[in-house]
ZAMARDO-386394 format. One record per residue (C-alpha): residue number from 1; residue in one letter; x, y, z. Coordinates in steps of 0.001 Angstrom, whole numbers, plus 524288, in hexadecimal, padded with zeros to 5 digits. Layout:
# ZAMARDO-386394
+-----+---------+-------+-------+-------+
: num : residuo :  east : north :    up :
+-----+---------+-------+-------+-------+
: NUM :       A :     X :     Y :     Z :
...
+-----+---------+-------+-------+-------+
END
This chain:
# ZAMARDO-386394
+-----+---------+-------+-------+-------+
: num : residuo :  east : north :    up :
+-----+---------+-------+-------+-------+
:   1 :       M : 0B8A2 : 1A4F5 : 45338 :
:   2 :       T : 0ABDC : 1ABC6 : 4560D :
:   3 :       I : 0A05A : 1A6F3 : 44DFD :
:   4 :       P : 09878 : 1B239 : 4481B :
:   5 :       P : 089AD : 1B277 : 4494C :
:   6 :       Q : 08377 : 1AB7E : 43DE4 :
:   7 :       R : 077D4 : 1A41E : 43939 :
:   8 :       I : 07905 : 19575 : 43793 :
:   9 :       R : 06E5C : 19008 : 42EE2 :
:  10 :       V : 06BBF : 181DD : 4324A :
:  11 :       G : 064EE : 17815 : 429A0 :
:  12 :       H : 0600D : 16AFA : 42E3A :
:  13 :       S : 05585 : 16135 : 42B16 :
:  14 :       P : 047F4 : 16222 : 43139 :
:  15 :       D : 048EC : 154F8 : 437F7 :
:  16 :       P : 049F0 : 150DC : 44639 :
:  17 :       D : 0586E : 14DB1 : 44714 :
:  18 :       D : 05CD2 : 15AAC : 4413B :
:  19 :       A : 052F0 : 16216 : 44985 :
:  20 :       F : 057F1 : 15B3C : 4559D :
:  21 :       M : 0661D : 15ED2 : 4523B :
:  22 :       F : 06312 : 16D14 : 44FBB :
:  23 :       Y : 05939 : 16EF8 : 45AB0 :
:  24 :       A : 0623A : 17666 : 463CB :
:  25 :       L : 066B2 : 17F9F : 458D5 :
:  26 :       A : 058FA : 18198 : 4539F :
:  27 :       R : 0532D : 1848D : 460E8 :
:  28 :       G : 05DF1 : 18CD2 : 466B1 :
:  29 :       K : 0622F : 182DE : 470CC :
:  30 :       I : 07087 : 185D1 : 46F4D :
:  31 :       D : 0784B : 1927F : 46E59 :
:  32 :       T : 07CE9 : 194B2 : 46065 :
:  33 :       G : 0849A : 1A0FC : 46354 :
:  34 :       P : 08687 : 1A9BC : 4574C :
:  35 :       L : 080B3 : 19F66 : 44E32 :
:  36 :       R : 0724A : 1A063 : 44A92 :
:  37 :       F : 06C83 : 193B7 : 4456B :
:  38 :       E : 0613E : 193E0 : 43BDD :
:  39 :       H : 05B03 : 186BB : 438CC :
:  40 :       E : 05510 : 181E3 : 42C53 :
:  41 :       L : 04E40 : 174BC : 42BF6 :
:  42 :       V : 04F38 : 16F08 : 41E2F :
:  43 :       D : 04F6C : 16154 : 418AD :
:  44 :       I : 05CFB : 15B98 : 41742 :
:  45 :       E : 05D50 : 15B23 : 40861 :
:  46 :       T : 05A0E : 16999 : 407BA :
:  47 :       L : 064E8 : 16C71 : 41198 :
:  48 :       N : 06E43 : 1644B : 40973 :
:  49 :       R : 06B02 : 16C2B : 3FD4A :
:  50 :       R : 06BB3 : 1793C : 40455 :
:  51 :       A : 0793E : 175FC : 409A0 :
:  52 :       F : 07F1A : 17717 : 3FBE9 :
:  53 :       S : 07CDE : 185A1 : 3FCB0 :
:  54 :       G : 08236 : 18671 : 40AB1 :
:  55 :       E : 075A4 : 18D03 : 40F1E :
:  56 :       L : 0760A : 18845 : 41D56 :
:  57 :       E : 08118 : 189AF : 426D8 :
:  58 :       L : 07D70 : 17CFF : 42DF3 :
:  59 :       T : 0756F : 17293 : 42722 :
:  60 :       A : 071B0 : 16478 : 42803 :
:  61 :       L : 0779C : 15D07 : 41CBE :
:  62 :       S : 07658 : 14F4E : 41778 :
:  63 :       L : 083E9 : 14947 : 4170D :
:  64 :       H : 08127 : 14680 : 408B8 :
:  65 :       A : 07F74 : 1551A : 4064E :
:  66 :       Y : 08B8D : 1581E : 40E35 :
:  67 :       G : 09321 : 15025 : 40437 :
:  68 :       H : 09040 : 15B4B : 3FABB :
:  69 :       L : 091DB : 1665B : 40486 :
:  70 :       A : 09E6F : 16419 : 40C0D :
:  71 :       D : 0A461 : 17066 : 40670 :
:  72 :       Q : 0996D : 178A2 : 40C5A :
:  73 :       Y : 095F8 : 171D8 : 41924 :
:  74 :       I : 09D96 : 16B3D : 4240C :
:  75 :       L : 09721 : 160D5 : 42C3B :
:  76 :       C : 093D4 : 162A1 : 43A87 :
:  77 :       P : 098F3 : 15763 : 442BF :
:  78 :       C : 08BBB : 15772 : 449D5 :
:  79 :       G : 07DE2 : 156D1 : 444A0 :
:  80 :       A : 07F44 : 14A2C : 43CBB :
:  81 :       S : 073BE : 14221 : 43898 :
:  82 :       M : 0793D : 13456 : 4386D :
:  83 :       G : 0720D : 12777 : 43649 :
:  84 :       D : 078CC : 11C8D : 43D94 :
:  85 :       R : 07357 : 11064 : 436A9 :
:  86 :       Y : 06754 : 11807 : 4327A :
:  87 :       G : 064A9 : 122FE : 4292C :
:  88 :       P : 05C2E : 12757 : 41DA7 :
:  89 :       M : 05339 : 11C88 : 418F6 :
:  90 :       V : 04D1C : 1183E : 40C57 :
:  91 :       V : 03F08 : 11421 : 40DD8 :
:  92 :       A : 034E2 : 10EF4 : 40466 :
:  93 :       R : 026BC : 10ABB : 4043A :
:  94 :       S : 02ABD : 0FC79 : 40478 :
:  95 :       A : 036E4 : 0F48E : 406DB :
:  96 :       M : 04116 : 0F4BF : 3FC29 :
:  97 :       E : 04F5B : 0F0D4 : 3FA62 :
:  98 :       V : 059B4 : 0FB59 : 3FB4B :
:  99 :       P : 05F40 : 0F915 : 3ED92 :
: 100 :       A : 051CC : 0FC16 : 3E7EB :
: 101 :       L : 0531A : 10A19 : 3ECED :
: 102 :       A : 05CCB : 10CEE : 3E1DD :
: 103 :       E : 0517E : 10C6E : 3D838 :
: 104 :       T : 0472F : 11279 : 3E0EF :
: 105 :       T : 04376 : 120C7 : 3E0FE :
: 106 :       I : 046AE : 12533 : 3EED4 :
: 107 :       A : 041A8 : 131A2 : 3F561 :
: 108 :       V : 04DA1 : 13841 : 3FB59 :
: 109 :       P : 04EDE : 14443 : 4043E :
: 110 :       G : 0599A : 14A4B : 3FBEB :
: 111 :       T : 06579 : 14667 : 3F40F :
: 112 :       L : 06F17 : 14D40 : 3FD2D :
: 113 :       T : 06A77 : 14604 : 4094C :
: 114 :       T : 07333 : 13BCE : 40F2D :
: 115 :       A : 067B0 : 1326C : 40E4B :
: 116 :       F : 06842 : 13387 : 3FF7B :
: 117 :       L : 07707 : 13190 : 3FF52 :
: 118 :       A : 07603 : 1258C : 4081D :
: 119 :       L : 06B8E : 11F96 : 3FF77 :
: 120 :       R : 07388 : 12268 : 3F326 :
: 121 :       L : 07F39 : 11B9F : 3F98D :
: 122 :       C : 076E9 : 1103A : 3FDC1 :
: 123 :       L : 0706F : 10DDC : 3F070 :
: 124 :       G : 07C79 : 11141 : 3E87E :
: 125 :       V : 0746A : 1184B : 3DE52 :
: 126 :       D : 06D68 : 1251B : 3DC49 :
: 127 :       F : 05FD6 : 11FBF : 3DE84 :
: 128 :       P : 05358 : 1262D : 3D945 :
: 129 :       H : 04E60 : 13034 : 3E301 :
: 130 :       V : 04570 : 13BB6 : 3E531 :
: 131 :       I : 0481D : 146A2 : 3EF04 :
: 132 :       V : 03D0C : 147F7 : 3F8F4 :
: 133 :       P : 03CA9 : 15041 : 40569 :
: 134 :       F : 0413C : 14766 : 41074 :
: 135 :       D : 034B7 : 14892 : 4182A :
: 136 :       E : 02C52 : 1444C : 40C95 :
: 137 :       I : 033D2 : 137FE : 408DF :
: 138 :       L : 02C08 : 12E59 : 41123 :
: 139 :       D : 01F43 : 13337 : 40B32 :
: 140 :       V : 024E0 : 132E1 : 3FDA3 :
: 141 :       V : 029AD : 124D8 : 3FF28 :
: 142 :       A : 01CA1 : 120AA : 404E0 :
: 143 :       A : 0159E : 126D4 : 3F95F :
: 144 :       G : 01F7A : 12184 : 3EF63 :
: 145 :       D : 01F7F : 12E4E : 3E7FD :
: 146 :       Y : 02599 : 13BDD : 3E854 :
: 147 :       Q : 01FF9 : 14616 : 3DF6A :
: 148 :       G : 01C1F : 13BB0 : 3D585 :
: 149 :       Q : 028E4 : 1343B : 3D635 :
: 150 :       P : 02876 : 1263B : 3DB77 :
: 151 :       V : 03089 : 1244B : 3E7DC :
: 152 :       G : 0345B : 116CF : 3ECC6 :
: 153 :       A : 03C2A : 119EE : 3F91B :
: 154 :       G : 04094 : 1253B : 4019C :
: 155 :       L : 04D30 : 12936 : 4084A :
: 156 :       I : 04938 : 12E64 : 4157D :
: 157 :       I : 0508D : 136EC : 41F42 :
: 158 :       H : 04D23 : 13D79 : 42C1C :
: 159 :       E : 0414C : 13885 : 433A3 :
: 160 :       G : 03C68 : 1305B : 42824 :
: 161 :       Q : 04623 : 12600 : 42CB7 :
: 162 :       L : 03D28 : 123E3 : 43866 :
: 163 :       T : 02FF3 : 125F6 : 4322C :
: 164 :       Y : 03058 : 11EBB : 4250E :
: 165 :       G : 02930 : 11305 : 42AF1 :
: 166 :       Q : 01D7B : 11BCE : 42E48 :
: 167 :       A : 01C5B : 11E5F : 41F9E :
: 168 :       G : 01BAF : 10FBD : 41CFA :
: 169 :       L : 028F7 : 10F87 : 41658 :
: 170 :       E : 033A8 : 10501 : 416AA :
: 171 :       L : 041FA : 106E3 : 4195B :
: 172 :       V : 04A97 : 102FF : 40DDD :
: 173 :       L : 057C8 : 1086B : 41204 :
: 174 :       D : 05DFE : 10F69 : 41D87 :
: 175 :       T : 069BC : 1169C : 417D7 :
: 176 :       G : 06FE6 : 1183D : 4252E :
: 177 :       Q : 06FDA : 10991 : 4278D :
: 178 :       W : 0750C : 1073B : 419B3 :
: 179 :       W : 07FE0 : 11138 : 41BF0 :
: 180 :       F : 083FE : 10AD3 : 428BD :
: 181 :       E : 08492 : 0FD7F : 42259 :
: 182 :       Q : 08D57 : 10349 : 417C5 :
: 183 :       T : 0965C : 10B84 : 4204A :
: 184 :       G : 09467 : 10881 : 42EB4 :
: 185 :       L : 091BA : 11705 : 43094 :
: 186 :       P : 085FA : 11F6D : 433D6 :
: 187 :       L : 07FC8 : 12683 : 42874 :
: 188 :       P : 082A6 : 13522 : 42954 :
: 189 :       L : 076A3 : 13BF4 : 42416 :
: 190 :       G : 0775F : 14A4E : 427B7 :
: 191 :       A : 0802C : 15450 : 42DF1 :
: 192 :       N : 0807A : 162DB : 430A4 :
: 193 :       G : 0892E : 16AE5 : 427D7 :
: 194 :       I : 08EAE : 1786D : 42B01 :
: 195 :       R : 09279 : 1815F : 42015 :
: 196 :       C : 0A135 : 181D4 : 41E90 :
: 197 :       D : 0A207 : 1908A : 41C6E :
: 198 :       L : 09D22 : 193F6 : 42A24 :
: 199 :       G : 0AAE0 : 1931C : 42F8B :
: 200 :       E : 0B082 : 18A07 : 439B2 :
: 201 :       P : 0ABF3 : 19131 : 4462A :
: 202 :       T : 09DC5 : 19203 : 441A5 :
: 203 :       I : 09DE5 : 1841C : 43C69 :
: 204 :       R : 0A2C8 : 17EFE : 44961 :
: 205 :       E : 098E1 : 186E6 : 4513F :
: 206 :       V : 08D6E : 182A9 : 448C6 :
: 207 :       T : 091B9 : 1747F : 44A7B :
: 208 :       R : 09329 : 17638 : 45925 :
: 209 :       L : 08577 : 17BD8 : 459F9 :
: 210 :       L : 07FBC : 170C3 : 451B8 :
: 211 :       L : 0860D : 166E9 : 45ACD :
: 212 :       A : 0808D : 16E4B : 46687 :
: 213 :       S : 0732B : 16DAB : 46099 :
: 214 :       I : 073F5 : 15F0F : 45E6E :
: 215 :       R : 078BB : 15CE6 : 46C2C :
: 216 :       Y : 06DE3 : 16558 : 471AB :
: 217 :       G : 063C4 : 15D45 : 46AB8 :
: 218 :       L : 06980 : 15088 : 46F9F :
: 219 :       E : 06A4F : 155E4 : 47D88 :
: 220 :       H : 05C81 : 15B89 : 47CF7 :
: 221 :       R : 056A1 : 15065 : 4752F :
: 222 :       E : 0484B : 1521F : 478FA :
: 223 :       E : 04760 : 16074 : 47550 :
: 224 :       A : 04F3C : 15E99 : 468D1 :
: 225 :       L : 046F2 : 152F9 : 46506 :
: 226 :       A : 03A76 : 15ABA : 46782 :
: 227 :       Y : 03F86 : 164D5 : 45DDC :
: 228 :       A : 0439A : 15A54 : 45433 :
: 229 :       L : 035F9 : 1544D : 4548B :
: 230 :       D : 030D9 : 15FE9 : 44CF0 :
: 231 :       F : 038EE : 15B21 : 44171 :
: 232 :       G : 0356E : 14CB7 : 441FC :
: 233 :       R : 02B75 : 14A5D : 43745 :
: 234 :       G : 02353 : 13ED8 : 43B83 :
: 235 :       L : 02BC4 : 13BC2 : 4474F :
: 236 :       D : 026A7 : 13A66 : 4551D :
: 237 :       R : 02F88 : 13DB1 : 46077 :
: 238 :       S : 034D3 : 13002 : 46165 :
: 239 :       K : 0385C : 12F18 : 4531B :
: 240 :       A : 03DFA : 13CD9 : 45302 :
: 241 :       D : 04683 : 138E1 : 45E79 :
: 242 :       Q : 04AB9 : 12CC4 : 45708 :
: 243 :       F : 04DD2 : 13487 : 44ACF :
: 244 :       V : 055D6 : 13EBD : 45256 :
: 245 :       E : 05D44 : 133CB : 458FE :
: 246 :       M : 06085 : 12DFC : 44B93 :
: 247 :       Y : 066DC : 13A79 : 446B9 :
: 248 :       V : 06AD2 : 1427B : 452AD :
: 249 :       N : 0749C : 13A5F : 45A2F :
: 250 :       Q : 0831A : 138A5 : 45C37 :
: 251 :       W : 085BE : 13AA1 : 44DB9 :
: 252 :       T : 07EDD : 147D1 : 44E8A :
: 253 :       L : 087E1 : 14CE1 : 4591E :
: 254 :       D : 093BB : 14928 : 45106 :
: 255 :       F : 095ED : 1415E : 444A0 :
: 256 :       G : 0A185 : 13AFC : 44B52 :
: 257 :       P : 0ABD3 : 13325 : 443EB :
: 258 :       R : 0A22A : 128DA : 43F2A :
: 259 :       G : 0983C : 132EA : 43AB7 :
: 260 :       R : 0A2BD : 13A72 : 43366 :
: 261 :       Q : 0A75F : 12DF0 : 42D24 :
: 262 :       A : 0996E : 12B42 : 428D8 :
: 263 :       V : 0987E : 138C6 : 4224C :
: 264 :       A : 0A553 : 136AC : 41B48 :
: 265 :       E : 0A117 : 128FC : 416D7 :
: 266 :       L : 093F7 : 12DF4 : 411BE :
: 267 :       L : 09A57 : 138E2 : 409F2 :
: 268 :       A : 0A4CC : 12FBB : 404AD :
: 269 :       R : 09AE2 : 125B0 : 40067 :
: 270 :       G : 09290 : 1304F : 3FA37 :
: 271 :       H : 09E4B : 134FE : 3F276 :
: 272 :       N : 0A280 : 12754 : 3EE84 :
: 273 :       A : 094CC : 124AB : 3E98C :
: 274 :       G : 0955A : 130E5 : 3E106 :
: 275 :       I : 08AB0 : 137E6 : 3E8AA :
: 276 :       L : 09350 : 1421F : 3EF04 :
: 277 :       P : 09C43 : 149A1 : 3E5BF :
: 278 :       K : 0A7E9 : 14AB5 : 3EEBF :
: 279 :       L : 0ADA2 : 142AA : 3F9CE :
: 280 :       I : 0AA96 : 14AD5 : 405B6 :
: 281 :       V : 0B1FC : 14971 : 4128B :
: 282 :       P : 0A882 : 14EB9 : 41CA6 :
: 283 :       E : 0ACC9 : 15A4F : 42509 :
: 284 :       F : 0A785 : 15CB0 : 43282 :
: 285 :       V : 0A7ED : 168BC : 43B29 :
: 286 :       D : 0B241 : 16787 : 445E0 :
: 287 :       I : 0ACFF : 16DDA : 45218 :
: 288 :       G : 0B852 : 16967 : 45A81 :
+-----+---------+-------+-------+-------+
END
């Protein structure tokens, strides 16, 4: 079936790993045929919220948010952000025990992030929290205050996982390591979702082009990394390379059986804990 010309609005986070994945699409390095991609760089919690209105045809999604959106978006088998024995971290101004977090006000990057879900599962309670833009959390924790509210710890995502020490903060918990100890699986953090109403031919073609973009970046690593550096707040080239390697790897080319198992396990545990309203069996695009 011929795919008609159409605009594909793409939403992804302004961080190095997403920039690396979308480099070829954003800079016209691959032929997209009748599809015209328009990119919007927005923080992940905003993208999660916007997805409820189906605003974007292709969008980065936290797997936590996908648990509420499976009727609107189908997951791409490529483009995963997966933490294999590492993931979002909780940091504080001084060392503390993990159980104490349950009674500590924690700065979080959003309540639909997978980081928030993982921490809820780890602590087993709905801990006190305040929502803070992800790129301000380190400063907020160091100051111990957000808009007049005391803050004792912070849940950090993106490059903060590599730079928290520069802010003089201590690691309290790595949710990716905790998840691995619980399940033996990598922690699936984010994915790319395609709107279900686009129709199977367009869905498959968008997925094919996303995979081509990821492959282009991996095959032209230096130029893609140079582009990604523009999105690495506080990262030098070495740390940006390290961060991209953490989240653009074999999992990004394909979730694979183990990655898909990890997504299903995360969604099942979220439902069993009463955090997700329905038990969602994840659906992935089949590109043959």
